MARSE-516065 format. One record per residue (C-alpha): x, y, z. Coordinates in pm, 1 decimal. Last residue first. Layout:
N
<site><u>X</u><v>Y</v><w>Z</w></site>
...
END
This chain:
290
<site><u>-2326.2</u><v>4842.7</v><w>2352.1</w></site>
<site><u>-1953.7</u><v>4855.9</v><w>2314.9</w></site>
<site><u>-1781.4</u><v>4525.4</v><w>2252.1</w></site>
<site><u>-1478.6</u><v>4487.2</v><w>2471.9</w></site>
<site><u>-1142.3</u><v>4458.5</v><w>2294.9</w></site>
<site><u>-1038.2</u><v>4157.6</v><w>2094.3</w></site>
<site><u>-744.2</u><v>3956.7</v><w>2227.1</w></site>
<site><u>-472.8</u><v>4094.0</v><w>2452.6</w></site>
<site><u>-217.4</u><v>3837.1</v><w>2336.6</w></site>
<site><u>-302.7</u><v>3894.1</v><w>1969.4</w></site>
<site><u>-262.4</u><v>4271.0</v><w>2007.8</w></site>
<site><u>69.5</u><v>4224.5</v><w>2185.3</w></site>
<site><u>194.1</u><v>3994.0</v><w>1908.6</w></site>
<site><u>95.7</u><v>4248.5</v><w>1642.8</w></site>
<site><u>287.3</u><v>4514.2</v><w>1832.4</w></site>
<site><u>591.9</u><v>4287.9</v><w>1831.6</w></site>
<site><u>571.1</u><v>4248.8</v><w>1454.5</w></site>
<site><u>513.3</u><v>4619.7</v><w>1400.2</w></site>
<site><u>811.2</u><v>4687.1</v><w>1626.0</w></site>
<site><u>1015.1</u><v>4488.4</v><w>1375.8</w></site>
<site><u>974.9</u><v>4784.6</v><w>1142.0</w></site>
<site><u>1095.9</u><v>4632.0</v><w>819.5</w></site>
<site><u>1426.7</u><v>4609.8</v><w>636.7</w></site>
<site><u>1500.8</u><v>4262.7</v><w>777.0</w></site>
<site><u>1790.2</u><v>4227.7</v><w>1020.3</w></site>
<site><u>1544.6</u><v>4256.1</v><w>1311.5</w></site>
<site><u>1437.2</u><v>3895.2</v><w>1253.7</w></site>
<site><u>1790.1</u><v>3755.8</v><w>1295.2</w></site>
<site><u>2005.4</u><v>3592.4</v><w>1026.5</w></site>
<site><u>2064.0</u><v>3251.1</v><w>875.3</w></site>
<site><u>1854.4</u><v>3330.9</v><w>566.2</w></site>
<site><u>1599.7</u><v>3055.0</v><w>610.8</w></site>
<site><u>1610.4</u><v>3109.7</v><w>987.6</w></site>
<site><u>1526.7</u><v>3477.1</v><w>939.8</w></site>
<site><u>1241.2</u><v>3381.3</v><w>708.1</w></site>
<site><u>1098.2</u><v>3152.8</v><w>977.0</w></site>
<site><u>1140.0</u><v>3424.9</v><w>1241.4</w></site>
<site><u>951.1</u><v>3663.1</v><w>1011.6</w></site>
<site><u>666.2</u><v>3410.9</v><w>980.4</w></site>
<site><u>648.4</u><v>3348.2</v><w>1354.7</w></site>
<site><u>642.5</u><v>3721.2</v><w>1432.1</w></site>
<site><u>380.8</u><v>3792.1</v><w>1166.3</w></site>
<site><u>149.6</u><v>3544.1</v><w>1334.2</w></site>
<site><u>-10.5</u><v>3204.8</v><w>1273.7</w></site>
<site><u>-349.7</u><v>3035.7</v><w>1272.6</w></site>
<site><u>-607.8</u><v>3315.7</v><w>1283.7</w></site>
<site><u>-423.5</u><v>3572.2</v><w>1069.0</w></site>
<site><u>-350.4</u><v>3306.2</v><w>805.8</w></site>
<site><u>-715.3</u><v>3194.8</v><w>813.6</w></site>
<site><u>-836.5</u><v>3551.1</v><w>759.7</w></site>
<site><u>-631.1</u><v>3600.3</v><w>441.3</w></site>
<site><u>-295.2</u><v>3775.2</v><w>420.8</w></site>
<site><u>-273.6</u><v>4003.0</v><w>119.2</w></site>
<site><u>-182.5</u><v>3943.4</v><w>-245.0</w></site>
<site><u>-187.7</u><v>4189.7</v><w>-533.2</w></site>
<site><u>-318.2</u><v>4211.1</v><w>-887.9</w></site>
<site><u>-259.4</u><v>4449.7</v><w>-1175.9</w></site>
<site><u>-521.7</u><v>4556.0</v><w>-1430.9</w></site>
<site><u>-395.4</u><v>4765.5</v><w>-1718.7</w></site>
<site><u>-486.3</u><v>5007.6</v><w>-1578.7</w></site>
<site><u>-472.8</u><v>4993.0</v><w>-1199.2</w></site>
<site><u>-741.2</u><v>5200.2</v><w>-1023.5</w></site>
<site><u>-747.2</u><v>4973.0</v><w>-717.5</w></site>
<site><u>-499.5</u><v>4681.1</v><w>-732.6</w></site>
<site><u>-703.0</u><v>4377.0</v><w>-829.2</w></site>
<site><u>-742.9</u><v>4114.8</v><w>-560.4</w></site>
<site><u>-598.4</u><v>3793.2</v><w>-426.1</w></site>
<site><u>-657.7</u><v>3734.3</v><w>-55.0</w></site>
<site><u>-449.6</u><v>3457.8</v><w>94.7</w></site>
<site><u>-483.4</u><v>3193.3</v><w>365.0</w></site>
<site><u>-860.5</u><v>3150.7</v><w>328.4</w></site>
<site><u>-858.6</u><v>2798.0</v><w>186.5</w></site>
<site><u>-1008.4</u><v>2924.9</v><w>-140.4</w></site>
<site><u>-729.6</u><v>3182.3</v><w>-170.4</w></site>
<site><u>-461.3</u><v>2924.1</v><w>-92.7</w></site>
<site><u>-603.9</u><v>2692.0</v><w>-358.9</w></site>
<site><u>-661.4</u><v>2954.8</v><w>-629.0</w></site>
<site><u>-377.3</u><v>3205.2</v><w>-679.4</w></site>
<site><u>-106.0</u><v>3021.8</v><w>-485.4</w></site>
<site><u>-179.1</u><v>2655.0</v><w>-558.7</w></site>
<site><u>-294.9</u><v>2729.4</v><w>-913.0</w></site>
<site><u>30.0</u><v>2912.4</v><w>-989.1</w></site>
<site><u>261.7</u><v>2664.4</v><w>-814.0</w></site>
<site><u>277.1</u><v>2364.3</v><w>-1048.1</w></site>
<site><u>426.0</u><v>2093.6</v><w>-823.5</w></site>
<site><u>575.0</u><v>2209.2</v><w>-493.8</w></site>
<site><u>850.2</u><v>1949.3</v><w>-447.1</w></site>
<site><u>979.8</u><v>1867.3</v><w>-796.9</w></site>
<site><u>852.1</u><v>2196.6</v><w>-938.2</w></site>
<site><u>633.5</u><v>2182.0</v><w>-1249.9</w></site>
<site><u>642.7</u><v>2503.3</v><w>-1453.2</w></site>
<site><u>333.8</u><v>2715.6</v><w>-1514.3</w></site>
<site><u>438.2</u><v>2982.9</v><w>-1267.7</w></site>
<site><u>802.3</u><v>2938.3</v><w>-1169.6</w></site>
<site><u>970.9</u><v>2820.9</v><w>-847.3</w></site>
<site><u>1351.3</u><v>2804.3</v><w>-868.2</w></site>
<site><u>1434.3</u><v>2999.4</v><w>-552.8</w></site>
<site><u>1476.9</u><v>3333.2</v><w>-732.7</w></site>
<site><u>1165.8</u><v>3263.9</v><w>-938.3</w></site>
<site><u>974.4</u><v>3267.1</v><w>-609.7</w></site>
<site><u>1095.4</u><v>3618.1</v><w>-529.6</w></site>
<site><u>1008.7</u><v>3756.4</v><w>-873.4</w></site>
<site><u>681.1</u><v>3567.0</v><w>-863.3</w></site>
<site><u>568.6</u><v>3740.9</v><w>-545.9</w></site>
<site><u>693.7</u><v>4079.0</v><w>-667.6</w></site>
<site><u>492.2</u><v>4058.9</v><w>-990.3</w></site>
<site><u>177.2</u><v>3948.3</v><w>-807.4</w></site>
<site><u>202.0</u><v>4266.1</v><w>-605.0</w></site>
<site><u>254.9</u><v>4236.9</v><w>-232.5</w></site>
<site><u>40.4</u><v>4363.2</v><w>52.1</w></site>
<site><u>116.7</u><v>4383.5</v><w>424.7</w></site>
<site><u>404.4</u><v>4632.3</v><w>382.1</w></site>
<site><u>623.7</u><v>4443.7</v><w>136.0</w></site>
<site><u>789.9</u><v>4246.3</v><w>415.5</w></site>
<site><u>446.2</u><v>4123.6</v><w>520.3</w></site>
<site><u>352.2</u><v>4000.2</v><w>173.8</w></site>
<site><u>694.5</u><v>3841.4</v><w>126.6</w></site>
<site><u>654.4</u><v>3651.4</v><w>451.9</w></site>
<site><u>308.3</u><v>3521.8</v><w>365.8</w></site>
<site><u>444.9</u><v>3400.5</v><w>30.8</w></site>
<site><u>736.6</u><v>3227.3</v><w>205.8</w></site>
<site><u>501.2</u><v>3066.4</v><w>457.6</w></site>
<site><u>275.4</u><v>2929.6</v><w>180.7</w></site>
<site><u>577.1</u><v>2784.9</v><w>-0.7</w></site>
<site><u>693.3</u><v>2627.2</v><w>326.4</w></site>
<site><u>354.6</u><v>2458.7</v><w>365.8</w></site>
<site><u>376.7</u><v>2280.8</v><w>30.1</w></site>
<site><u>368.6</u><v>1920.6</v><w>150.5</w></site>
<site><u>458.9</u><v>1666.5</v><w>-120.3</w></site>
<site><u>210.2</u><v>1531.1</v><w>-372.5</w></site>
<site><u>56.1</u><v>1184.3</v><w>-377.9</w></site>
<site><u>-175.1</u><v>1290.4</v><w>-665.9</w></site>
<site><u>-491.5</u><v>1137.6</v><w>-517.9</w></site>
<site><u>-442.2</u><v>1265.6</v><w>-166.5</w></site>
<site><u>-394.5</u><v>1630.9</v><w>-255.7</w></site>
<site><u>-139.3</u><v>1804.6</v><w>-37.5</w></site>
<site><u>-156.3</u><v>2178.9</v><w>17.0</w></site>
<site><u>-14.9</u><v>2154.9</v><w>369.2</w></site>
<site><u>-291.3</u><v>2315.0</v><w>573.3</w></site>
<site><u>-315.6</u><v>2344.7</v><w>952.1</w></site>
<site><u>-72.9</u><v>2628.5</v><w>1022.9</w></site>
<site><u>61.6</u><v>2661.4</v><w>1378.1</w></site>
<site><u>402.9</u><v>2782.5</v><w>1262.9</w></site>
<site><u>495.2</u><v>2450.9</v><w>1095.4</w></site>
<site><u>269.0</u><v>2180.2</v><w>952.8</w></site>
<site><u>288.9</u><v>1864.7</v><w>1167.7</w></site>
<site><u>520.5</u><v>1566.9</v><w>1206.4</w></site>
<site><u>485.0</u><v>1378.3</v><w>1532.8</w></site>
<site><u>762.3</u><v>1266.5</v><w>1764.2</w></site>
<site><u>818.1</u><v>1000.5</v><w>2028.3</w></site>
<site><u>1097.7</u><v>1002.8</v><w>2284.1</w></site>
<site><u>909.7</u><v>750.2</v><w>2501.0</w></site>
<site><u>974.1</u><v>963.0</v><w>2810.0</w></site>
<site><u>991.7</u><v>1297.0</v><w>2626.1</w></site>
<site><u>643.6</u><v>1244.1</v><w>2476.6</w></site>
<site><u>513.6</u><v>1477.2</v><w>2204.7</w></site>
<site><u>835.1</u><v>1591.5</v><w>2035.5</w></site>
<site><u>758.7</u><v>1795.4</v><w>1724.0</w></site>
<site><u>933.8</u><v>1759.0</v><w>1389.0</w></site>
<site><u>785.2</u><v>2063.2</v><w>1214.7</w></site>
<site><u>692.1</u><v>2056.3</v><w>846.0</w></site>
<site><u>726.0</u><v>2357.6</v><w>615.8</w></site>
<site><u>859.0</u><v>2130.2</v><w>340.1</w></site>
<site><u>1198.7</u><v>2284.2</v><w>261.7</w></site>
<site><u>1255.6</u><v>2507.4</v><w>565.9</w></site>
<site><u>1086.1</u><v>2292.0</v><w>828.2</w></site>
<site><u>1203.2</u><v>1950.5</v><w>712.0</w></site>
<site><u>1554.1</u><v>2088.2</v><w>652.2</w></site>
<site><u>1571.5</u><v>2240.0</v><w>1001.2</w></site>
<site><u>1459.4</u><v>1915.7</v><w>1163.7</w></site>
<site><u>1711.5</u><v>1718.6</v><w>955.3</w></site>
<site><u>1996.5</u><v>1952.5</v><w>1047.1</w></site>
<site><u>1916.9</u><v>1928.3</v><w>1419.2</w></site>
<site><u>1873.0</u><v>1551.0</v><w>1398.7</w></site>
<site><u>2210.4</u><v>1506.5</v><w>1225.7</w></site>
<site><u>2391.0</u><v>1723.2</v><w>1480.2</w></site>
<site><u>2231.1</u><v>1542.6</v><w>1775.7</w></site>
<site><u>2286.6</u><v>1204.0</v><w>1602.2</w></site>
<site><u>2664.6</u><v>1241.2</v><w>1557.4</w></site>
<site><u>2742.9</u><v>982.7</v><w>1827.0</w></site>
<site><u>2493.4</u><v>754.4</v><w>1653.4</w></site>
<site><u>2702.0</u><v>752.1</v><w>1335.4</w></site>
<site><u>2845.2</u><v>398.6</v><w>1329.8</w></site>
<site><u>2537.4</u><v>255.2</v><w>1503.0</w></site>
<site><u>2303.7</u><v>332.7</v><w>1215.3</w></site>
<site><u>2145.8</u><v>673.2</v><w>1128.7</w></site>
<site><u>1831.2</u><v>500.4</v><w>1003.6</w></site>
<site><u>1813.0</u><v>282.9</v><w>1315.0</w></site>
<site><u>1868.3</u><v>594.3</v><w>1527.4</w></site>
<site><u>1558.4</u><v>746.4</v><w>1366.3</w></site>
<site><u>1345.7</u><v>450.2</v><w>1468.7</w></site>
<site><u>1474.6</u><v>471.5</v><w>1825.5</w></site>
<site><u>1410.4</u><v>845.9</v><w>1839.3</w></site>
<site><u>1048.1</u><v>767.9</v><w>1768.2</w></site>
<site><u>806.0</u><v>822.7</v><w>1481.5</w></site>
<site><u>448.2</u><v>930.2</v><w>1425.2</w></site>
<site><u>250.8</u><v>818.6</v><w>1116.9</w></site>
<site><u>44.0</u><v>1022.4</v><w>872.1</w></site>
<site><u>166.9</u><v>807.3</v><w>579.2</w></site>
<site><u>288.1</u><v>1117.0</v><w>393.8</w></site>
<site><u>446.0</u><v>1247.0</v><w>713.7</w></site>
<site><u>626.5</u><v>919.0</v><w>775.4</w></site>
<site><u>751.8</u><v>929.7</v><w>416.3</w></site>
<site><u>890.0</u><v>1279.3</v><w>475.4</w></site>
<site><u>1050.1</u><v>1150.0</v><w>795.2</w></site>
<site><u>1232.5</u><v>867.8</v><w>614.3</w></site>
<site><u>1343.7</u><v>1090.9</v><w>325.1</w></site>
<site><u>1477.8</u><v>1349.1</v><w>569.6</w></site>
<site><u>1653.4</u><v>1067.3</v><w>758.4</w></site>
<site><u>1827.1</u><v>942.8</v><w>445.7</w></site>
<site><u>1936.3</u><v>1294.6</v><w>343.4</w></site>
<site><u>2075.7</u><v>1365.2</v><w>691.3</w></site>
<site><u>2256.9</u><v>1031.0</v><w>683.0</w></site>
<site><u>2423.1</u><v>1126.1</v><w>354.8</w></site>
<site><u>2524.1</u><v>1465.2</v><w>492.5</w></site>
<site><u>2679.6</u><v>1283.7</v><w>790.1</w></site>
<site><u>2880.8</u><v>1062.9</v><w>553.0</w></site>
<site><u>2999.9</u><v>1362.3</v><w>351.9</w></site>
<site><u>3105.8</u><v>1541.2</v><w>671.5</w></site>
<site><u>3293.5</u><v>1233.1</v><w>794.1</w></site>
<site><u>3473.0</u><v>1195.9</v><w>459.9</w></site>
<site><u>3565.4</u><v>1564.8</v><w>455.7</w></site>
<site><u>3697.9</u><v>1543.2</v><w>811.5</w></site>
<site><u>3920.9</u><v>1253.3</v><w>711.4</w></site>
<site><u>4054.8</u><v>1435.3</v><w>406.0</w></site>
<site><u>4112.4</u><v>1751.9</v><w>609.3</w></site>
<site><u>4313.7</u><v>1549.2</v><w>865.0</w></site>
<site><u>4514.4</u><v>1341.0</v><w>613.6</w></site>
<site><u>4688.6</u><v>1639.0</v><w>455.9</w></site>
<site><u>4844.2</u><v>1757.1</v><w>782.4</w></site>
<site><u>5166.2</u><v>1555.6</v><w>766.4</w></site>
<site><u>5231.6</u><v>1618.5</v><w>398.1</w></site>
<site><u>5165.8</u><v>1989.5</v><w>409.5</w></site>
<site><u>5376.5</u><v>2034.7</v><w>719.7</w></site>
<site><u>5676.3</u><v>1874.5</v><w>544.5</w></site>
<site><u>5626.5</u><v>2105.0</v><w>247.7</w></site>
<site><u>5617.9</u><v>2408.0</v><w>476.3</w></site>
<site><u>5924.9</u><v>2289.3</v><w>665.5</w></site>
<site><u>6115.2</u><v>2265.5</v><w>337.2</w></site>
<site><u>5985.7</u><v>2595.3</v><w>196.4</w></site>
<site><u>6092.4</u><v>2813.4</v><w>485.8</w></site>
<site><u>5975.8</u><v>2869.1</v><w>841.4</w></site>
<site><u>5738.9</u><v>3159.0</v><w>775.9</w></site>
<site><u>5476.9</u><v>2964.6</v><w>577.8</w></site>
<site><u>5222.9</u><v>2905.1</v><w>856.8</w></site>
<site><u>5295.7</u><v>3254.4</v><w>986.4</w></site>
<site><u>5133.8</u><v>3405.9</v><w>676.3</w></site>
<site><u>4797.2</u><v>3261.9</v><w>779.8</w></site>
<site><u>4621.4</u><v>3001.4</v><w>566.9</w></site>
<site><u>4258.1</u><v>3084.1</v><w>504.1</w></site>
<site><u>3934.7</u><v>2982.1</v><w>672.8</w></site>
<site><u>3587.3</u><v>3021.8</v><w>531.4</w></site>
<site><u>3251.6</u><v>3094.5</v><w>689.1</w></site>
<site><u>2957.4</u><v>3041.0</v><w>459.5</w></site>
<site><u>2827.1</u><v>3337.3</v><w>260.8</w></site>
<site><u>2527.8</u><v>3526.0</v><w>402.3</w></site>
<site><u>2207.4</u><v>3488.7</v><w>206.3</w></site>
<site><u>2093.9</u><v>3718.3</v><w>-70.1</w></site>
<site><u>1862.1</u><v>4007.2</v><w>-150.7</w></site>
<site><u>2013.1</u><v>4233.9</v><w>113.6</w></site>
<site><u>1758.2</u><v>4149.2</v><w>381.9</w></site>
<site><u>1753.9</u><v>3789.2</v><w>263.0</w></site>
<site><u>1457.4</u><v>3643.1</v><w>79.2</w></site>
<site><u>1650.5</u><v>3584.6</v><w>-241.3</w></site>
<site><u>1880.8</u><v>3341.2</v><w>-58.9</w></site>
<site><u>1623.8</u><v>3065.8</v><w>-38.5</w></site>
<site><u>1879.6</u><v>2838.6</v><w>133.7</w></site>
<site><u>1621.4</u><v>2562.6</v><w>175.6</w></site>
<site><u>1547.9</u><v>2564.3</v><w>-198.1</w></site>
<site><u>1914.8</u><v>2535.8</v><w>-291.5</w></site>
<site><u>1971.8</u><v>2257.6</v><w>-37.4</w></site>
<site><u>1676.9</u><v>2065.8</v><w>-180.2</w></site>
<site><u>1818.0</u><v>2118.7</v><w>-529.8</w></site>
<site><u>2151.4</u><v>1971.7</v><w>-422.0</w></site>
<site><u>1968.1</u><v>1672.2</v><w>-274.7</w></site>
<site><u>1833.1</u><v>1573.3</v><w>-616.3</w></site>
<site><u>1745.7</u><v>1210.1</v><w>-555.1</w></site>
<site><u>1494.8</u><v>1288.6</v><w>-278.2</w></site>
<site><u>1201.9</u><v>1352.2</v><w>-510.8</w></site>
<site><u>1239.0</u><v>1019.9</v><w>-690.7</w></site>
<site><u>1260.6</u><v>833.6</v><w>-361.2</w></site>
<site><u>950.5</u><v>1015.8</v><w>-238.3</w></site>
<site><u>750.0</u><v>913.5</v><w>-543.5</w></site>
<site><u>851.1</u><v>550.9</v><w>-493.4</w></site>
<site><u>756.0</u><v>576.7</v><w>-127.2</w></site>
<site><u>420.5</u><v>722.8</v><w>-223.0</w></site>
<site><u>355.7</u><v>425.2</v><w>-451.8</w></site>
<site><u>486.2</u><v>148.1</v><w>-231.0</w></site>
<site><u>284.8</u><v>237.0</v><w>78.8</w></site>
<site><u>0.0</u><v>0.0</v><w>0.0</w></site>
END
């Protein structure tokens, strides 16, 4: 019974480089790109003892980077395997346990499990919009649910699609960063930057135009309307009532900050607006005047 979705999942997980590209989502950064990875360079003092000692040092230290590279590659492989396993669990609507995940990691890499689990959890959230949530610390059991309090993943049972929650969160984030409304042109400009194009099938999100302009509108997460007095007609997106009810601007901005490896106040927005929104939500609706 589970063969078909598993086959689909195996096809989707083959291109791990594309998954990494989507999770980076550099176009959403405060400067239009993500921060470069840290790099180390040789210091002048490492070559100050002459050519012969330098060559000797090269030979003796060569094995350490090679070993570290092999370990890193192996850990990356385990991360990919565990992401595939958890994505399948989500498709089958099944919980999991730390014990099951350790079986995937295998005994040789169990000491690296905390690092692997952290990377897997981040990948599941940023790529699929799925949170790996611990429900019982004693049994170390976990459930997989849409992130940020959302209750919709865009999956259609008959087409065995993958969850599209992260795409919804990105669109909500762009809308907020644009001042609570975003033109259709801006939305697609951002999505094009992460390899998502209208009318073109994406290996995770499928064909995104219908999902964004129809499905999310019908589900109440987005409002899609003509810009007043625009000629020719232009359209814009706003948060819908269901988005306001289920999540918050603060959660969405924190998600985008994690995508870009930065902090929420690094975005060119008034973060006070986010905090003010949180205060309003905490206080609830005011008294109704008679």
